[in-house]
N, C-alpha and C positions, 0 to 999 in steps of 0.2 A: 504494500500500500504506500501511496505517496504521502507520507506524513510531512508536516511543515518542517520537522527537523531532519528529514532525509527519507529517501525511498528505500525501504528495507523489505526483504523476503520474510514470509511467515514460516513457522515450524511448530509442530505439536510436541517436540522434544524439549524438555527443560534441561538446559545445559549452560553452565558457566564456562567462559573462555578465559584462559590465562591464569595468572597467579603464580607465586613462587613455588607453590607445592604442586603445580600442574605439570603434566608431561605431554599434553596434547599439542602444545605449541613449542616446537624445538627452538633452541637459540639460533640466532642468525649466524651463518658461517662467516669466516674471516678470510678475505681474499689475500693471496700472497703469490709472488713469483720466484722468491728465493727461499731456501730453507734457512735454518738458524745459523749456519756457518757461511752462507752465501752461495751455495751451489744452486744453479738454475733449475727450476721445476718445469715440468711440461705444462704449458698453459695454452689457452685458446688465443689465436691471433687477435691483436687489437690494432686499430688504425693510428695509435699514438706511440709507436715503437721509438725507442731512443736510438739516435745515431751516435757515432763516436764523439763528435764535437759536443753534443749536449750532455752525454754521459760524463765526459771528462770535466765539463763545467760544473756539473752537479757534485762530482767528487771533490774538485778543488774547493768548492764552497763549503762542503762538509769538513774538510781538513782545516780550512780557514776558521770555521766556527769553533772547532775543537781547540785549535791553538789559541784563539782569542779568549775563549772561556777559561782555559788554564792559566794564561798570563794575567788576565783581568782579575780572576778569582784570587790569585796570589797577591796581586797589587792591593786589592781591598784588604786582605789579611795584614798587609804591611802598613795599613792606615793611610794609603794614598787617596782613597775616596771611600765613601761611607757605606755602600751597599752594592751587591751584585747578585745576579741570578744566572746560572748556567743552563745549557740545553743538553747536558750529558744524557745520552740514551735516547734523545728525541730529535736528533739532527736530521734524520731521514724524513720525518713528518714535515718539518718546516721547509727544508730545501727541496724535497721531492715535490711538494705541492706548489711551491713558488715557481718551479720550472714549468709547470703546466698552465700557469696564469699568463695573461697578456699584460704588457706594461700599462695599458689603460684600465685594467681591472683594479678596483679599489680595495685596500686591505685595512681591516680593523683587527688589531692583535690584542692578546692578553698581556703576557710579560715574558714569554719564553719562545718568542718567534723572531729573535734577532737573525736567524738563518734566512728568513724571508727577505729582510732588508739587505743582508749581505749579498744574496743572490741577485737582488735588483740593482746593486751598484753602490750601496752605502759603504764607505771605506772604513778601514780600521781607525783612521784618524777621526772620522765622523763619530764613531762609537766612543772614542776616547774623549773627544770634546764634550760629549753629552755626559759621560760619567763624572768628569771633573766639574761640569757645570760652569764652564768658562765663557768668555765673551764671544767665542766663535761658534757656540752651539745654538741651534735655532730657538730654543726656549730661553736663552740668555740666563741660564742658571736658575730658572724658577721652577724646575721640575726635579724630583729626586732621580738618582741614577737609574738607568735602564728604562726610563720613560721616553723611548726614542720616538721620533716622528719625522716625516719628510714629505712636504707638499709636492716636491718634484717627482718623488717616486710613488705618489698616491698611497702613502702609508700614514694613516691617522695616528696622532700622538697617543701613546699608551697612558692609561690612568690606573691607579691601584684598585679601586672598588671592583669586585668581581661581577662579571656579566653585564655591566652597564653598556659595554660596547655592542651587545647583541641587538637591542632595539634600534640603536643608532645605525647599525649596519643595514637593518631592514629598511629603514627610512631612506638611506642612501641608495639602496638597490631599487626601491620604488621610484626614486627620482630618475635613475638611469632608464627605467622602463618608460616613464612618462616622456623623457627626452628621446626615446627610440634609439638609444646608443647601444652598440654591440659590445657591451662590457658587463661584467658581473662584479659583485662584491664578495670577497672572501673574509669570513670572520672566524677567528680562532678563539678557543676557550678550552678549559680543562673539564674533566668529568665532575669535579667539585663545583665549578661554576654552573654546571647544568642543573644543580640542585636549587639554584636561585630562581625566584619567580620571573626574572627578566628573560630567562631561557624560554619558558613556556609562553610568555606573552609574545616574544619575538617569533617563535615557531608558528604560532597561530596567525599572527599578522602576516608573516611572509607567505604562508600557504593561502590565506584568504585573498590577499592582494596580488598574488602571483609575482612576488618580487624575486628577481634573479640573484639570489644570495646563496653562497656555499657555506653551510655551517660545518666547520672543521673542528671536531673535538679531539683533543689529545687525551685519551684515557690512559694515564700512566699509572693508575692503580692507587695513587696516594694524593689526597687533598691535604697538603702539608703532612700532618701525622695521622690523619683519618683514613683508614683503608677503604677501598671501594666496597668491601663487604658490609660496611656500616653506613654507606651512603645511599644505596638504593636496593630494591628487591626485584625490579624488572630485568629485562634482557638488555642490560647496559644502557647506552645512550642511543645507539642506532635503532634499538627496538622501539623507541618512542616515536620515531619519524612517521611510520605508516599511520599511526593513530591520528596524526595531524594532517594526513594527506600529503606527506613529503616522501619522495623516493629516497631510500637510504641504503648505505653500504657500510660494511665493516671491513677494515683493511689492516694488514700487518704494518704498524707504524714504524717498524725498524727496517722495512724493505723499501728503499727509496724508489725502485722501479714500480712497485705495486702502488705506492702513494701517488706517484706521477700519473700512472694509468687511471687510477680512480678519480683523481682531480680533473684530468683532461676529459674523462667521460662525464663527470658531474657538470663541468662547465658547459659541455655541449648540450646536455639535457636542460640546464637552466636557460640557455639562450634559445634553443629550439622550442621548448614548451612554455617558457616564460614563468618560471617558478623556482622555489628553493630546492636544494638538495642537501642531505645530511651525510657527512662522512665521519665515521668514528675510527680513529687511528689507535689501535691497541699497541701500547708501548710500555716503557718503564723509565721512571725518573732515576737514573743511575747516581746522580749527585744529590746533595742536600737540596731542600726546597729553595733555600737562599743562604746568604752568608749569615743570616740571623737564626739558622736552623742547624741542629745536629741530628741527622736522621738515624744515627746509630742508637739513639735512645728508644726508637720504636720499630727498627728493622734489624734483622739479624745480619751478621757479616756474611753468612752463607748465602742468603737470599741475594744480597747485593753483588757478591762475587759471581754467582751464576748468571745474572743478567748483564753484568759488565762484560762477560765473555762473549755476549751476543752484540758486540759493538756494531752499530749500523754502518759506520764508515768502513770497517773491515769487511763486513758482509758485501757491501757494494763494490769495494775494491776487488774482491774475489771474482765478481762478474766481469770487471774490466780486464783483469788478468787473463781470464779464460778467453776473452774476445781478442786478446793481443793488443789492447789499447793502453796498457800500463805496465811498468816494470819497477824493480827495486831502485834503479838509478833515478828515475823521475820522482819516485816517492821520497827518497832522501833529499833531493834537491828542493822539492816543494816544501817539505817540513822545515828545513833549515831557513829557506828564504822567507816563508810565512812568519816564522818566529821572529826573525830579524825585523820584519816590517811591523809586526804588532808591538814589539818592544820599542821601536823607534817612534811609533805613533803615540804611545803612552808618554814617553819623554817629552815629545814636542807639545802635546796637549797640556801637560802639567806646567809648562813654562808660560802658557797663555794666561794673561790676567783675568780676573773675574769681571763679569759685566758690571756696568755702572749701577749704583743703587737706583738711579732714575728709571732703569729698565723695569723695576717693580711696578711702576705706575703707567706703563705704556701697553699698547696692543690689546686693551680691553674695551675702551670706549673711543669713538671717533674724536671726541673732545673730552679732556680730563674734567670730571665733575668736581664740584666744590669740595666735597669731603675728601677726595683723593688728593686734591691740590693742597688742602690743609695738612694732610698726613705727609705729603712730600716736603712741605716747608718745615715740618717738625723734624723730619730726618735730617734735612740740611742743617738746621740749627743745632741738632745733637752733634753732628760731625764737626761743626765749627767750634763747639764748646769742648769737644773731646777729640782733638785731631789725631791722637795716637791710638785710639781705641780700636779702629778698624783699618789698619795700615794697608791691607791687601785689596780693599774694595774702594774704587773711586766713586765720587758722587756723580760726576758727569763723564 
């Protein structure tokens, strides 16, 4: 019968569907093209196969990301800047998906997607400027470290509150649709963020409005110290998509080629059918949640060692080796050159002075309102009265 809430078939059988105790709805399978060590699996042909140039670019970005994460993490521990988050264990999810997007596609990230920016052309020096919060970073020092953003690369600035980027991404995707642009929005989030109400509101709006947005969930098993087993009872995150009318796929987040294929296919669906697609990338956060976290307090050393052995970059390199696209000589040269570049970027960014205090009052209003003008004058007066209190921060 055609009810106002939907056209549904009738049955005389009383039957409940789903539930964590049910066995009549099997879990969604996980798509992969490489096994846990990187050997290629037999797979169906896809129209998005990687050629040598693109595969090598993906691998270089993954190596660059791992190198930058290691050096920047150590630098934070040395007290050179205040905070950092690594992508250890999730490099393939960020870089593999970035490779399948077009430059015109708009990105809304959470806080572990620096690999997307790196693949798009954000330099190590750009990252260093942002972490130091100096005068040459786009936010002029007004954001905490790792809140990257780049208007030129269509990458919206990151903010700390979980899931707030999801409704924003849907709105941006709907704008692309209204403008008839051949582009999509990719929005990244973790499985912990999917427990926020913003996720459900965004999914419903995207499906109802037919917004071309790719929901890319990094399910790394841990929302800081809360395991996935304590976060939800359904079939992960991908299992939620069909109930909203969203085509969904679960993919091995440590398999860069599988993530690339899934993202390319999802982008094609979003453009051809004019609507959202949900990708759940199953992965593992090999490092601590951030430099404010000690994951050894809630995870065993054995668990972490097992997963670190499934390094996504090493798995992808095995594929390149098998194809004759890589060798040990190129590996050593890349690792050494990348480390030198990262270290040099940190040293250069650390020498750049802080932004002017006047920058705190700019870029919000077209004309500075009276209350901000008063505050700006108070700051200027404070610096004149105490000239040695803030020697590293100029007024203008």
